[in-house]
Kinemage of the C-alpha trace (Angstrom):
@kinemage 1
@onewidth
@group {chain A} dominant
@subgroup {mainchain}
@vectorlist {calphas} color= white
{ca met a 1} P -8.824 0.547 20.405
{ca leu a 2} L -7.349 -2.806 19.433
{ca arg a 3} L -9.800 -5.365 18.218
{ca asp a 4} L -10.213 -9.108 18.277
{ca thr a 5} L -7.134 -10.995 17.117
{ca asp a 6} L -8.696 -14.452 17.246
{ca trp a 7} L -9.004 -16.130 13.915
{ca glu a 8} L -8.022 -19.557 12.763
{ca arg a 9} L -4.977 -19.481 10.501
{ca thr a 10} L -4.137 -22.547 8.468
{ca ser a 11} L -0.573 -23.590 7.789
{ca gln a 12} L -0.868 -26.955 6.042
{ca his a 13} L 0.864 -26.768 2.681
{ca pro a 14} L 0.751 -22.970 2.429
{ca ile a 15} L 0.804 -21.437 -1.007
{ca asn a 16} L 3.785 -19.151 -0.701
{ca thr a 17} L 5.188 -18.970 -4.210
{ca arg a 18} L 3.682 -17.587 -7.367
{ca asp a 19} L 4.379 -20.651 -9.515
{ca ala a 20} L 2.830 -23.033 -6.986
{ca ala a 21} L -0.308 -20.961 -6.810
{ca val a 22} L -1.107 -20.204 -10.438
{ca ala a 23} L -3.083 -23.387 -10.995
{ca ala a 24} L -5.141 -23.118 -7.818
{ca leu a 25} L -5.633 -19.438 -7.208
{ca ser a 26} L -7.507 -16.654 -8.919
{ca asp a 27} L -6.111 -13.917 -6.678
{ca ala a 28} L -4.354 -11.316 -8.803
{ca gln a 29} L -1.339 -11.641 -6.522
{ca phe a 30} L -0.459 -14.884 -8.228
{ca val a 31} L -2.005 -14.962 -11.690
{ca ala a 32} L -0.048 -14.215 -14.839
{ca pro a 33} L 1.289 -10.658 -14.997
{ca leu a 34} L -0.780 -7.995 -16.665
{ca val a 35} L -0.220 -7.640 -20.399
{ca his a 36} L -1.134 -4.231 -21.774
{ca thr a 37} L -3.107 -3.935 -24.995
{ca gly a 38} L -4.148 -1.090 -27.248
{ca asp a 39} L -3.247 2.326 -25.898
{ca thr a 40} L -3.578 1.503 -22.190
{ca leu a 41} L 0.062 2.457 -21.696
{ca ala a 42} L 0.329 4.739 -24.691
{ca pro a 43} L 2.216 8.020 -24.170
{ca pro a 44} L 0.285 11.281 -24.316
{ca pro a 45} L 0.026 13.037 -27.682
{ca ala a 46} L 3.298 14.710 -28.654
{ca leu a 47} L 3.347 18.477 -28.419
{ca pro a 48} L 4.590 20.623 -31.325
{ca gly a 49} L 8.366 20.543 -31.419
{ca gln a 50} L 8.529 17.650 -29.006
{ca glu a 51} L 10.880 14.827 -29.908
{ca lys a 52} L 9.379 11.428 -30.449
{ca ser a 53} L 9.318 9.586 -27.152
{ca gly a 54} L 11.156 6.341 -26.638
{ca pro a 55} L 9.945 3.306 -24.752
{ca lys a 56} L 7.733 4.017 -21.802
{ca cys a 57} L 8.537 3.396 -18.133
{ca phe a 58} L 6.779 0.886 -15.895
{ca phe a 59} L 7.126 1.458 -12.124
{ca tyr a 60} L 6.003 -1.368 -9.822
{ca val a 61} L 5.227 -0.611 -6.167
{ca phe a 62} L 6.063 -3.337 -3.642
{ca asp a 63} L 3.223 -5.015 -1.727
{ca tyr a 64} L 4.412 -4.608 1.866
{ca gln a 65} L 1.612 -6.781 3.316
{ca thr a 66} L 2.403 -9.989 1.443
{ca lys a 67} L 6.113 -9.152 0.942
{ca glu a 68} L 5.639 -10.132 -2.707
{ca gly a 69} L 8.905 -9.202 -4.365
{ca asp a 70} L 9.533 -11.376 -7.426
{ca tyr a 71} L 6.462 -10.437 -9.450
{ca pro a 72} L 8.112 -7.551 -11.339
{ca gln a 73} L 10.887 -9.842 -12.596
{ca arg a 74} L 8.320 -11.510 -14.837
{ca met a 75} L 6.385 -8.359 -15.578
{ca gly a 76} L 9.199 -6.857 -17.615
{ca thr a 77} L 9.442 -9.852 -19.926
{ca val a 78} L 5.833 -10.555 -20.863
{ca his a 79} L 5.407 -7.372 -22.856
{ca gly a 80} L 7.622 -8.630 -25.669
{ca glu a 81} L 9.330 -5.266 -26.061
{ca asp a 82} L 12.042 -3.120 -24.533
{ca leu a 83} L 10.035 -1.654 -21.684
{ca pro a 84} L 12.142 -0.185 -18.879
{ca tyr a 85} L 10.614 -0.874 -15.503
{ca val a 86} L 11.532 0.249 -12.000
{ca phe a 87} L 10.850 -1.680 -8.808
{ca gly a 88} L 9.881 0.604 -5.919
{ca ala a 89} L 10.435 -1.318 -2.673
{ca pro a 90} L 10.430 0.911 0.411
{ca leu a 91} L 11.548 -0.311 3.805
{ca val a 92} L 8.584 -1.823 5.598
{ca asp a 93} L 7.097 -1.780 9.073
{ca gly a 94} L 8.322 0.885 11.490
{ca phe a 95} L 11.128 1.952 9.194
{ca ser a 96} L 8.730 3.532 6.727
{ca phe a 97} L 5.465 4.185 8.541
{ca leu a 98} L 6.097 4.811 12.242
{ca asn a 99} L 3.543 7.358 13.450
{ca ala a 100} L 3.688 8.365 17.125
{ca asn a 101} L 1.696 11.571 16.644
{ca pro a 102} L -1.684 11.366 18.439
{ca ser a 103} L -3.009 14.617 16.953
{ca pro a 104} L -2.051 14.968 13.273
{ca gln a 105} L -4.995 17.318 12.767
{ca ile a 106} L -3.374 19.843 15.135
{ca arg a 107} L 0.353 19.142 14.823
{ca ala a 108} L 0.986 17.690 11.391
{ca arg a 109} L 4.285 15.815 11.049
{ca val a 110} L 5.521 13.568 8.263
{ca ala a 111} L 5.107 9.912 9.245
{ca asn a 112} L 4.526 8.232 5.875
{ca tyr a 113} L 8.179 8.038 4.923
{ca gly a 114} L 7.483 4.991 2.788
{ca leu a 115} L 5.322 7.124 0.500
{ca met a 116} L 7.931 9.884 0.533
{ca asp a 117} L 10.509 7.281 -0.545
{ca gln a 118} L 8.306 6.392 -3.497
{ca met a 119} L 8.033 10.073 -4.427
{ca ala a 120} L 11.832 10.327 -4.271
{ca ala a 121} L 12.112 7.267 -6.519
{ca leu a 122} L 9.764 8.906 -9.025
{ca his a 123} L 11.960 12.016 -9.005
{ca trp a 124} L 14.881 9.727 -9.834
{ca val a 125} L 12.897 8.222 -12.694
{ca gln a 126} L 12.224 11.661 -14.138
{ca gln a 127} L 15.907 12.536 -14.006
{ca asn a 128} L 17.388 9.253 -15.188
{ca ile a 129} L 14.975 6.938 -17.010
{ca ala a 130} L 15.758 8.459 -20.416
{ca lys a 131} L 19.322 7.183 -20.021
{ca phe a 132} L 17.887 3.669 -19.947
{ca gly a 133} L 15.738 4.245 -23.026
{ca gly a 134} L 12.588 5.158 -21.104
{ca asp a 135} L 10.227 8.091 -21.505
{ca pro a 136} L 9.868 10.321 -18.405
{ca gly a 137} L 6.682 11.693 -19.939
{ca ala a 138} L 4.948 8.296 -19.932
{ca val a 139} L 5.466 6.764 -16.505
{ca thr a 140} L 2.937 4.146 -15.399
{ca leu a 141} L 2.695 3.005 -11.778
{ca ala a 142} L 1.394 -0.469 -11.004
{ca gly a 143} L 0.898 -2.237 -7.720
{ca his a 144} L -1.011 -5.045 -6.090
{ca gly a 145} L -2.800 -4.959 -2.753
{ca ser a 146} L -1.055 -2.567 -0.395
{ca gly a 147} L 1.134 -1.471 -3.308
{ca ala a 148} L -2.011 -0.382 -5.149
{ca ala a 149} L -3.174 1.477 -2.045
{ca cys a 150} L 0.160 3.315 -1.892
{ca ile a 151} L -0.259 4.405 -5.502
{ca asn a 152} L -3.757 5.645 -4.732
{ca phe a 153} L -2.347 7.664 -1.822
{ca leu a 154} L 0.218 9.194 -4.178
{ca met a 155} L -2.567 10.134 -6.578
{ca thr a 156} L -4.430 12.035 -3.865
{ca ser a 157} L -1.630 13.360 -1.663
{ca pro a 158} L -1.235 17.165 -1.556
{ca thr a 159} L 2.542 16.657 -1.329
{ca met a 160} L 2.719 14.842 -4.672
{ca val a 161} L 4.420 16.878 -7.390
{ca pro a 162} L 2.352 16.818 -10.623
{ca gly a 163} L 3.996 15.167 -13.595
{ca leu a 164} L 6.058 12.534 -11.781
{ca phe a 165} L 3.786 9.818 -13.168
{ca his a 166} L 0.898 9.785 -15.605
{ca arg a 167} L -0.987 6.494 -15.347
{ca ala a 168} L -1.793 4.016 -12.628
{ca ile a 169} L -2.774 0.356 -12.511
{ca leu a 170} L -4.342 -0.715 -9.215
{ca leu a 171} L -4.556 -4.483 -8.767
{ca ser a 172} L -6.822 -5.663 -5.953
{ca gly a 173} L -6.320 -2.655 -3.725
{ca ser a 174} L -6.924 1.057 -3.230
{ca ala a 175} L -6.926 3.762 -0.574
{ca tyr a 176} L -10.595 2.905 -0.003
{ca ala a 177} L -9.774 -0.628 1.228
{ca ser a 178} L -10.578 -1.315 4.868
{ca trp a 179} L -6.960 -2.327 5.521
{ca ala a 180} L -5.309 0.539 3.613
{ca val a 181} L -5.054 2.990 6.530
{ca val a 182} L -3.691 2.066 9.958
{ca glu a 183} L -6.359 3.421 12.288
{ca asp a 184} L -4.358 3.258 15.533
{ca pro a 185} L -0.734 3.966 14.543
{ca val a 186} L 0.206 5.478 17.917
{ca val a 187} L -0.750 2.247 19.709
{ca tyr a 188} L 1.802 0.290 17.701
{ca ala a 189} L 4.442 3.024 17.955
{ca leu a 190} L 4.137 2.928 21.745
{ca lys a 191} L 4.358 -0.871 21.744
{ca leu a 192} L 7.557 -0.669 19.712
{ca ala a 193} L 8.994 1.995 22.011
{ca lys a 194} L 8.258 -0.027 25.148
{ca glu a 195} L 9.728 -3.198 23.647
{ca leu a 196} L 12.976 -1.291 23.052
{ca asn a 197} L 12.980 0.472 26.432
{ca cys a 198} L 12.352 3.935 25.038
{ca thr a 199} L 10.790 6.375 27.487
{ca val a 200} L 7.249 7.406 26.597
{ca pro a 201} L 6.765 11.143 27.292
{ca ser a 202} L 3.934 12.135 29.599
{ca asp a 203} L 2.719 14.741 27.110
{ca leu a 204} L 2.611 12.683 23.943
{ca ile a 205} L 0.985 15.434 21.874
{ca lys a 206} L 3.872 17.849 22.396
{ca asn a 207} L 6.764 15.432 22.751
{ca his a 208} L 5.958 12.395 20.607
{ca glu a 209} L 9.087 12.985 18.529
{ca gln a 210} L 11.148 11.922 21.548
{ca ile a 211} L 10.042 8.379 20.771
{ca val a 212} L 11.351 8.661 17.227
{ca asp a 213} L 14.628 10.168 18.462
{ca cys a 214} L 15.085 7.241 20.850
{ca leu a 215} L 14.338 4.635 18.198
{ca arg a 216} L 16.915 6.197 15.888
{ca glu a 217} L 19.586 5.304 18.440
{ca ile a 218} L 18.558 1.642 18.609
{ca pro a 219} L 20.823 -0.824 16.730
{ca leu a 220} L 19.315 -2.144 13.517
{ca asp a 221} L 19.322 -5.775 14.639
{ca asp a 222} L 17.342 -4.896 17.754
{ca leu a 223} L 14.742 -3.085 15.668
{ca leu a 224} L 14.433 -6.008 13.282
{ca asn a 225} L 13.975 -8.509 16.101
{ca val a 226} L 10.900 -6.793 17.532
{ca asn a 227} L 7.641 -8.345 16.357
{ca ile a 228} L 4.625 -6.077 16.816
{ca gln a 229} L 1.405 -7.940 16.020
{ca ala a 230} L -1.773 -6.357 14.703
{ca pro a 231} L -5.279 -7.835 14.701
{ca ser a 232} L -5.991 -10.253 11.879
{ca tyr a 233} L -6.384 -8.670 8.432
{ca leu a 234} L -4.748 -5.432 9.610
{ca ser a 235} L -1.192 -4.078 9.702
{ca ala a 236} L 0.674 -2.652 12.674
{ca phe a 237} L 2.658 -0.353 10.409
{ca gly a 238} L 1.452 1.128 7.163
{ca pro a 239} L 0.092 4.378 5.734
{ca ser a 240} L -1.726 6.471 8.316
{ca ile a 241} L -3.067 9.987 8.663
{ca asp a 242} L -0.123 12.257 9.439
{ca gly a 243} L -1.625 15.568 8.340
{ca val a 244} L 1.023 16.037 5.645
{ca val a 245} L 1.254 13.188 3.139
{ca ile a 246} L -2.165 11.816 4.103
{ca arg a 247} L -4.497 14.395 5.559
{ca thr a 248} L -7.575 14.032 7.716
{ca gly a 249} L -10.689 12.769 6.039
{ca leu a 250} L -9.302 9.364 5.058
{ca ser a 251} L -10.219 6.631 7.492
{ca asn a 252} L -12.713 3.835 7.958
{ca gln a 253} L -14.993 6.302 9.735
{ca asp a 254} L -15.342 8.661 6.754
{ca pro a 255} L -14.078 7.024 3.543
{ca asp a 256} L -16.222 9.205 1.291
{ca glu a 257} L -14.042 12.209 2.127
{ca leu a 258} L -11.016 10.792 0.318
{ca leu a 259} L -11.066 13.454 -2.367
{ca ser a 260} L -13.009 16.208 -0.649
{ca ser a 261} L -11.354 16.895 2.708
{ca gly a 262} L -8.022 18.566 3.322
{ca thr a 263} L -6.874 18.640 -0.289
{ca ser a 264} L -6.188 21.602 -2.504
{ca lys a 265} L -7.638 22.356 -5.912
{ca arg a 266} L -4.288 21.426 -7.419
{ca ser a 267} L -4.447 17.916 -5.992
{ca his a 268} L -8.014 17.491 -7.285
{ca asp a 269} L -6.931 18.523 -10.772
{ca ser a 270} L -3.887 16.254 -10.638
{ca tyr a 271} L -6.059 13.301 -9.645
{ca arg a 272} L -8.387 13.831 -12.585
{ca arg a 273} L -5.500 13.893 -15.030
{ca tyr a 274} L -4.285 10.392 -14.224
{ca asp a 275} L -5.293 7.542 -16.505
{ca leu a 276} L -6.461 4.760 -14.198
{ca leu a 277} L -6.895 1.022 -14.719
{ca phe a 278} L -8.366 -0.822 -11.739
{ca gly a 279} L -9.019 -4.523 -11.354
{ca val a 280} L -10.255 -7.042 -8.807
{ca val a 281} L -10.845 -10.783 -8.946
{ca thr a 282} L -13.690 -12.965 -7.767
{ca ala a 283} L -11.658 -14.584 -4.993
{ca glu a 284} L -9.380 -12.063 -3.330
{ca ala a 285} L -6.792 -12.892 -0.646
{ca leu a 286} L -6.684 -16.622 -1.304
{ca trp a 287} L -3.005 -16.468 -0.351
{ca arg a 288} L -4.238 -16.491 3.259
{ca phe a 289} L -5.464 -20.073 2.912
{ca ser a 290} L -3.766 -23.414 2.416
{ca asn a 291} L -4.021 -25.711 -0.586
{ca val a 292} L -6.239 -28.002 1.465
{ca asp a 293} L -8.685 -25.206 2.242
{ca ile a 294} L -8.819 -24.002 -1.346
{ca leu a 295} L -9.271 -27.419 -2.934
{ca asn a 296} L -11.598 -28.983 -0.345
{ca gly a 297} L -13.288 -25.992 1.250
{ca phe a 298} L -14.224 -25.776 4.933
{ca glu a 299} L -17.278 -25.850 7.161
{ca gly a 300} L -19.727 -22.983 7.366
{ca glu a 301} L -19.010 -22.463 11.066
{ca arg a 302} L -15.354 -21.717 10.358
{ca arg a 303} L -16.306 -19.520 7.418
{ca asp a 304} L -18.606 -17.441 9.630
{ca lys a 305} L -15.893 -17.141 12.266
{ca ile a 306} L -13.428 -15.797 9.704
{ca ile a 307} L -15.967 -13.318 8.342
{ca arg a 308} L -16.974 -12.138 11.819
{ca thr a 309} L -13.339 -11.593 12.781
{ca tyr a 310} L -12.638 -9.682 9.593
{ca val a 311} L -15.674 -7.430 9.967
{ca arg a 312} L -14.964 -6.784 13.661
{ca asn a 313} L -11.316 -5.881 13.028
{ca ala a 314} L -11.600 -3.999 9.755
{ca tyr a 315} L -14.737 -1.902 10.263
{ca thr a 316} L -16.088 0.405 12.935
{ca phe a 317} L -19.604 0.998 11.648
{ca his a 318} L -22.623 -1.051 10.476
{ca leu a 319} L -20.963 -4.298 11.550
{ca ser a 320} L -24.128 -6.408 11.465
{ca glu a 321} L -25.165 -5.114 8.053
{ca ile a 322} L -21.716 -5.804 6.593
{ca phe a 323} L -21.568 -9.305 8.086
{ca tyr a 324} L -24.977 -10.363 6.780
{ca thr a 325} L -24.280 -8.904 3.352
């Protein structure tokens, strides 16, 4: 069920570049890039007979919600050393996360192609990063917001091959976030299909792939020109339960089952072997507000309206308790 889309967005003097926002914002999206210290990114102990490893590899996952794309350009320079880094930027929206399957628990089909793209990129890193002076045995993933959530999905996915990466840095996001999983992916897939005059099958459970087949025949420009809106604070297209890459047990209804439902012992063991660094800031998502709002603040009535809209759209349980917290 779609939820309330009414919230008051501000557009006066938006903060839409990193440099313009550093002075005013404390959201990790815009503050100075992370600088590693000590052995946070240190390679694992060398095994007997193993050659000394070269520089490590830093893999940054694109934040598809904010479209933040220039952050990694600075990240590679602040370390003061030759640190090879890779920028993983999957196609966004329906190109990477279209899910028209209404029953992934019964008929599992891959829908999280954006995550599969990231897995493919990590395979490439393993095969090629040594040629750039990197160490395939010391790959660190880092991402902000939805990028961090994608990394968390990779850490827990049963389709993830062990050994493709070894450490993770999650900045202001995880698979536990209320916005991390699209709860109604079929709704948006059907909207996209109807906008592009694709026939919706009467038996969607059996024939949902007909929608995908139709969309594959649509010219690229037509696909790009369709604007499917989601309720405020949510995404129309993003990671969703497909029964393959992300299995049942991960949703806003049952978040505590992230690591206990539908995953094998191998995936549990792989999760425990990752070194994890996780960080949040005191004022998340300030990029949603204008300079005027941030510097001058706004009235309590508008604040309550924003909070009510967020709670109503992002949660399906204990709404009153969450709001008054």
